[in-house]
C-alpha positions in Angstrom: 114.5 121.1 111.1 111.3 118.5 109.8 109.8 115.9 112.1 111.1 113.4 109.5 114.5 114.7 108.4 117.2 112.1 107.6 114.3 109.4 107.1 113.5 107.6 103.5 109.9 106.6 103.0 108.0 104.6 100.3 104.5 105.2 100.1 102.5 103.4 97.9 99.1 104.5 95.1 101.0 108.1 96.3 100.0 109.3 92.9 96.6 110.7 94.0 94.3 110.8 97.4 95.0 110.1 100.4 98.7 108.9 99.4 99.4 112.2 97.5 98.8 113.9 100.9 101.0 112.1 103.4 104.1 112.0 100.6 103.8 115.6 100.0 103.8 115.7 104.1 106.3 113.6 104.5 108.6 115.9 102.3 107.8 118.3 103.8 109.2 117.3 107.1 111.8 116.4 105.9 111.8 112.8 104.1 113.0 112.1 101.2 109.9 110.2 99.5 109.6 107.5 97.0 106.1 108.3 95.2 105.0 104.8 93.8 101.7 104.2 91.8 101.3 102.2 89.2 99.1 104.9 87.4 95.8 103.0 87.3 91.8 103.5 87.1 90.3 103.0 90.0 89.5 99.4 89.2 93.0 98.6 88.2 93.6 99.0 84.7 95.4 101.4 82.1 98.8 101.4 84.1 101.0 105.1 83.3 103.8 106.4 84.6 103.0 110.0 84.8 101.2 110.0 87.8 104.0 109.5 90.0 106.0 111.4 87.7 103.9 114.8 88.6 103.6 114.3 92.6 107.7 114.0 92.4 107.8 117.0 90.6 105.2 119.0 93.0 107.3 117.7 96.1 110.6 118.7 94.2 108.8 122.3 93.0 108.9 122.9 96.9 112.3 121.9 97.8 111.9 118.3 98.8 113.4 115.4 97.7 111.6 112.9 95.8 111.9 109.8 93.2 108.5 108.3 91.1 108.6 104.4 91.3 106.0 102.9 88.3 105.8 99.3 89.8 102.6 97.5 90.6 102.5 96.1 94.5 100.8 94.0 93.3 104.0 92.0 91.8 106.8 90.3 93.4 109.3 91.8 91.6 107.9 95.1 90.7 107.2 95.3 94.4 110.7 94.2 95.2 111.9 97.0 92.6 110.0 99.4 94.4 111.8 99.2 98.0 114.8 99.2 96.1 114.3 102.5 94.4 114.7 103.7 98.2 118.0 102.3 98.9 119.4 102.7 95.6 118.5 106.3 95.6 118.5 107.3 99.1 120.5 104.3 101.0 117.9 102.6 102.9 114.2 102.9 103.7 112.7 103.9 107.3 109.2 104.2 106.6 106.5 102.2 104.3 103.0 103.3 103.9 101.3 100.3 102.3 98.2 103.0 100.8 97.4 101.6 97.0 94.2 99.7 96.4 92.0 99.3 93.7 88.4 98.9 93.2 86.0 96.5 91.8 82.3 97.1 93.1 80.0 94.1 92.5 77.1 92.2 94.7 79.1 88.4 95.5 76.8 86.8 93.4 77.5 88.8 90.1 81.2 88.7 90.6 83.6 87.2 88.5 86.8 84.8 89.8 88.8 87.9 88.1 87.3 90.6 90.1 87.9 88.7 93.4 91.9 88.2 92.4 92.7 91.7 91.1 91.2 93.2 94.4 92.7 90.1 96.7 95.9 90.3 94.9 96.0 94.4 94.8 95.6 94.8 99.0 97.0 91.3 100.3 99.9 90.6 98.0 100.9 94.4 98.0 101.1 95.0 101.9 103.0 91.2 102.1 105.6 91.8 99.2 106.5 95.1 100.1 106.7 94.7 104.2 108.3 91.6 102.9 110.8 93.6 100.6 111.0 96.2 103.0 111.7 94.0 106.5 115.3 92.9 106.2 116.3 96.1 105.5 114.7 98.0 109.1 115.9 94.8 110.9 119.1 95.1 109.7 119.1 98.8 110.8 116.8 97.8 114.0 114.4 100.9 113.2 111.2 101.4 110.9 107.7 102.4 110.8 105.1 100.6 108.8 101.8 101.8 108.0 99.0 99.5 106.2 95.9 101.1 105.2 92.7 99.1 105.9 88.3 100.7 105.8 85.7 100.6 107.3 84.5 99.2 104.2 85.6 95.9 106.0 82.5 95.8 108.5 80.9 95.1 105.8 79.7 97.1 103.1 77.5 96.1 99.7 79.2 95.7 96.8 82.4 95.3 98.5 83.1 91.5 99.3 86.7 91.5 97.6 87.6 95.1 98.6 86.6 93.7 102.7 87.9 90.8 102.3 91.1 92.3 101.6 90.9 95.1 104.0 90.2 92.7 107.1 93.0 90.7 105.6 95.2 93.9 106.2 94.0 94.3 110.1 95.4 90.5 110.9 98.4 90.9 108.8 99.4 93.7 110.6 98.5 92.6 113.9 100.6 89.4 113.2 103.6 91.4 112.2 103.6 94.2 114.3 104.7 91.2 116.8 106.8 90.2 114.8 108.4 93.1 113.8 108.3 94.9 116.7 111.1 93.4 118.9 113.6 94.9 115.9 112.6 98.3 116.9 110.5 98.5 114.0 106.4 99.6 114.7 103.5 97.8 112.2 100.4 99.8 112.4 96.9 99.5 110.7 94.9 102.7 109.4 91.2 103.3 108.8 91.2 106.4 107.1 88.6 108.4 105.5 87.9 111.2 102.5 86.3 111.8 99.7 88.9 110.5 96.7 87.9 109.4 93.7 87.4 105.4 94.8 84.9 106.9 97.8 82.9 108.6 94.3 83.5 105.2 91.9 80.2 103.6 93.1 77.3 104.8 90.4 74.0 106.4 92.2 72.3 103.7 90.2 73.8 101.0 92.0 73.4 102.4 95.5 69.9 103.1 94.6 69.0 99.6 93.7 71.0 97.9 96.6 68.6 100.4 98.9 65.9 99.6 96.9 65.8 96.4 97.8 67.3 96.6 101.8 70.5 96.2 101.3 72.5 99.2 102.8 76.2 99.8 103.2 77.7 99.4 106.3 81.0 100.4 108.4 82.6 103.6 107.5 85.1 105.5 105.8 87.5 104.0 102.6 85.2 102.5 99.6 81.9 102.8 101.1 82.3 106.6 102.7 80.4 107.5 99.6 76.7 107.3 100.6 73.0 108.5 98.4 72.7 111.9 99.2 69.1 111.1 100.4 70.4 108.5 102.7 71.6 111.3 105.0 69.5 113.9 107.4 68.8 116.7 106.3 71.2 119.6 108.3 71.8 123.2 107.9 75.1 124.2 108.0 77.6 127.1 106.5 78.9 126.5 103.6 83.0 126.0 104.5 85.2 129.0 103.0 86.7 128.2 99.4 89.7 126.8 100.0 89.5 125.6 103.7 89.8 122.4 105.2 86.4 120.3 105.0 86.1 116.6 107.1 86.1 115.0 104.0 89.7 116.0 102.4 91.5 113.2 102.3 94.7 115.3 103.1 93.2 115.5 107.0 94.9 111.5 107.3 98.7 112.5 107.0 99.3 114.3 110.0 98.2 111.2 112.0 100.6 109.1 109.6 103.9 111.3 110.0 103.3 111.1 114.0 103.4 108.0 114.0 106.9 107.7 111.7 108.4 109.7 114.4 110.2 109.1 117.6 107.5 110.1 119.6 105.2 107.1 117.7 107.5 104.7 118.1 105.5 103.7 121.6 102.6 102.8 119.0 102.9 99.1 117.6 100.5 96.6 116.5 97.3 99.0 116.5 94.2 100.0 114.4 93.8 103.9 114.1 91.1 105.7 112.7 91.7 109.2 111.0 88.6 110.0 109.4 86.9 113.4 109.2 88.9 115.7 112.4 88.9 112.6 114.7 91.7 109.9 115.5 90.8 107.0 117.0 92.2 103.8 118.2 89.9 100.7 118.3 90.8 97.5 120.3 91.2 94.2 118.3 87.9 91.8 118.4 87.0 91.1 121.3 83.9 88.9 123.0 81.5 90.9 124.2 79.1 88.3 125.7 79.6 84.6 126.2 77.8 81.5 127.7 79.4 78.2 129.1 78.8 75.1 131.6 80.7 72.6 132.4 80.1 70.0 129.5 79.6 69.7 125.9 76.2 72.1 124.9 73.3 70.5 123.0 71.2 72.1 120.7 68.3 71.8 122.8 70.3 73.5 125.2 71.1 76.6 122.5 67.6 76.7 121.7 66.7 77.7 125.2 69.4 80.0 126.0 71.2 81.8 123.5 68.1 83.7 122.1 68.3 85.0 125.7 71.9 85.2 126.9 73.2 85.9 123.2 71.5 87.4 120.6 68.8 89.6 122.9 69.1 93.3 121.8 71.4 92.5 119.2 70.1 93.2 115.7 70.3 91.1 112.4 72.3 93.9 109.7 70.6 93.0 106.8 67.1 91.4 107.8 64.9 89.9 105.1 63.0 92.1 102.9 59.8 91.4 100.6 60.5 91.1 97.2 59.4 94.4 95.0 57.4 94.0 92.5 58.7 95.2 88.9 57.6 98.9 87.6 55.4 97.1 85.2 53.7 94.8 87.5 53.1 97.4 89.5 51.5 99.6 87.1 49.4 96.3 85.6 48.2 96.2 89.2 46.7 100.4 89.5 
């Protein structure tokens, strides 16, 4: 018997990458799976249905049960059809993994409204829409597992203001909905996954090099921020893994903790932020105060000028201090 025997799962964005590994392992553990993938490029363009169908064929070839869905999570009716695909084919929905996402990497001073809206719609609307349509079924049966996917990019990753905003929005959404649905036996948790995927590899090396030269460095970790220029890493002597052996960057490393959270035992965890990058599984506290000052009355600006540097900000670095602009190559050549 599998750990998810009798359960029905919807996994969005599961045609590739992290979500594909989750769908495969859920099927292996006995769940009936709706493999949803709009089939788009990393930037959300050129949808095609065969991406989801290929994963369904793989699950069935291994003896599992799955059906495909090619609807967009960012569309209200499309997201409803995704959930209805589970109910119409398998009679219910027990598990929802909101993994689908896109990336439009662009510095904020170059970003267009469309680049902002497309990313926010896929991440924030996609999570809300699918959760909204699945929740009534789960409330009625008083059992459910919802896993939303955020990213270390939310801690600050250059060129990804839209992506970071969407992912941190998902985290806040999870904390709120976990409180709303918990009394009905439904857990809602947020995952910070990691792994080498087409999304992490999609930011051009030239863009990273230009940003690094200007003192703009990546932040956070995991998700679309995981890819770094090779030169930025400290040189290490490591034995190459055997061919076919798992590596820390394998996106399939995320699947086991996701499956565990969907078991009966995982029902004890609700409203939490969980990291699953590499060989680690981590739990992160919600935002909390790290330092504070107080007085019996309103602060004055003079007070704050005097006390903040000594009491609050001492030892806390500026994550991106100003840098002197570099001269253009032609100007540098003229001076030399």
